[in-house]
C-alpha positions as CSV (number, residue, x, y, z in Angstrom):
1,M,147.2,-23.6,29.7
2,V,147.8,-25.7,26.6
3,I,150.6,-27.6,28.3
4,N,148.3,-28.4,31.3
5,A,145.6,-29.7,29.0
6,V,148.0,-31.7,26.8
7,V,149.7,-33.4,29.7
8,D,146.2,-34.2,31.2
9,G,145.0,-35.6,27.9
10,V,148.0,-37.6,27.0
11,V,148.7,-39.1,30.4
12,G,144.9,-39.4,31.0
13,A,144.6,-41.8,28.0
14,V,146.7,-44.5,29.8
15,P,144.2,-46.7,31.7
16,V,145.5,-46.9,35.3
17,V,148.1,-44.1,35.2
18,G,145.5,-41.8,33.8
19,D,143.2,-42.3,36.8
20,A,146.0,-41.5,39.2
21,M,147.0,-38.6,37.1
22,D,143.5,-37.2,37.1
23,F,143.5,-37.3,40.9
24,A,146.9,-35.6,41.2
25,W,147.1,-33.3,38.2
26,R,144.6,-30.5,38.5
27,A,144.9,-29.0,35.1
28,N,141.5,-27.3,35.0
29,E,142.0,-25.7,38.4
30,W,145.4,-24.4,37.4
31,N,144.0,-23.0,34.1
32,V,141.2,-21.2,36.0
33,A,143.8,-19.7,38.4
34,L,145.8,-18.6,35.4
35,L,142.8,-16.9,33.8
36,E,141.8,-15.2,37.0
37,R,145.4,-13.9,37.6
38,H,145.6,-12.5,34.1
39,A,142.1,-11.2,33.6
40,V,141.7,-7.5,33.8
41,P,138.1,-6.4,34.5
42,G,136.8,-3.6,32.2
43,R,139.5,-4.2,29.5
44,A,138.1,-4.4,26.0
45,P,139.1,-7.4,24.0
46,S,142.0,-6.7,21.5
47,S,142.2,-7.8,17.9
48,G,144.6,-10.6,19.1
49,D,141.9,-11.9,21.4
50,Y,139.5,-12.2,18.5
51,L,142.1,-13.7,16.3
52,F,142.9,-16.4,18.9
53,V,139.2,-17.3,19.4
54,S,138.7,-17.4,15.6
55,I,141.7,-19.8,15.2
56,C,140.3,-22.0,18.0
57,V,136.9,-22.1,16.4
58,A,138.4,-22.9,13.0
59,V,140.5,-25.8,14.5
60,V,137.5,-27.3,16.2
61,A,135.4,-26.9,13.0
62,L,138.1,-28.5,11.0
63,A,138.4,-31.4,13.4
64,A,134.7,-32.0,13.3
65,L,134.7,-31.8,9.4
66,I,137.6,-34.3,9.2
67,S,135.9,-36.7,11.6
68,L,132.7,-36.4,9.6
69,L,134.4,-37.1,6.3
70,M,136.3,-40.1,7.8
71,T,133.0,-41.5,9.0
72,V,131.3,-41.1,5.6
73,A,134.4,-42.6,3.9
74,F,134.3,-45.6,6.3
75,F,130.6,-46.3,5.7
76,Y,131.2,-45.9,1.9
77,W,134.0,-48.4,2.2
78,L,132.0,-50.7,4.4
79,G,129.1,-50.6,1.9
80,S,131.4,-51.4,-1.0
81,L,132.5,-54.6,0.8
82,F,129.0,-55.9,1.1
83,A,127.9,-54.8,-2.4
84,K,130.1,-57.4,-4.0
């Protein structure tokens, strides 16, 4: 699933090639098919499932915090340019 998303994101960033890739590379559909194939109804989540979700949430929160800090630092730097 991660490989599907990474390929879609990296190639999708290229302007013309990315549009063609979005048409041909169905990463989301393939990921849903993977989930449906491996999902077991009625099975309780394991501790590994909770660990994986916790790590994903931490990575997203860290990315948001880093982008927020970079934005604050940028505006601080921008303000120091005009203060002189």
